[in-house]
Residue, then its C-alpha position, 0 to 999 in steps of 0.5 A: m836567823i838574824v838579831q838586831t842588838t839591843n843591850e848586847t855588848d858581845l857576841e857571846s851575848v848576841a849567841r846566847q840570845a839566839l841559842p836555848t837556854s840548855a845550850s853548852e859553853q861548847t856550843v856558844s862557842q862553836t856558834v861566837s866563831a860562826i857568828l864571826a864567819a858570816n858577818p866579814g866586814l862588821n866590827l864585832d868588836s864594838i857591838t851597838p845597839g841596832m846592830v843587824i847580826i847574821v846568827p847562822n845555824t852552828s849545825t849547817t854551818l860547821a858541817g857545810p851546807a847538807t843540801a843544795a836548797e840549804a845552799i840557796l837559802s844561805r845566800v838569800e839569808s844573807a843578801l836579805t841581811t845585807a838590805i836589812r843592814e842598810f835599811a836599820t842604818i837609814a832608820a837609826q840615822a833617821n831617828t825614827p820609830a816607824l822605820t825601827a818597826v820595818t826593821q823589826q818586822w823584816i827581822a822577824q819575816v826572814n828569821a820565820l822563812t829561815t828557822g822554819 
């Protein structure tokens, strides 16, 4: 799943956004660890509105991809996330609502493809 932050200020709030409200503290903690591993090079100590963050499926992330298809899907999701991050940066710098709307549409489409 890809999340573009709005009001989140820390990784736990990003993780909680992607998880069911009934998620245990252990699941939240595992998801935070998975977010850190899936976003190398991204400054997650300073989360700002508009950041694009990969939130991997923790059951897949912790056990490793179960199938070749999941591994391929993971690589595609990573590549798309990189492209969306770059576009989101351009949209934020341009301060253009239309570009921001396109970014949100892309995120929704990638999430629909990757979460079933």
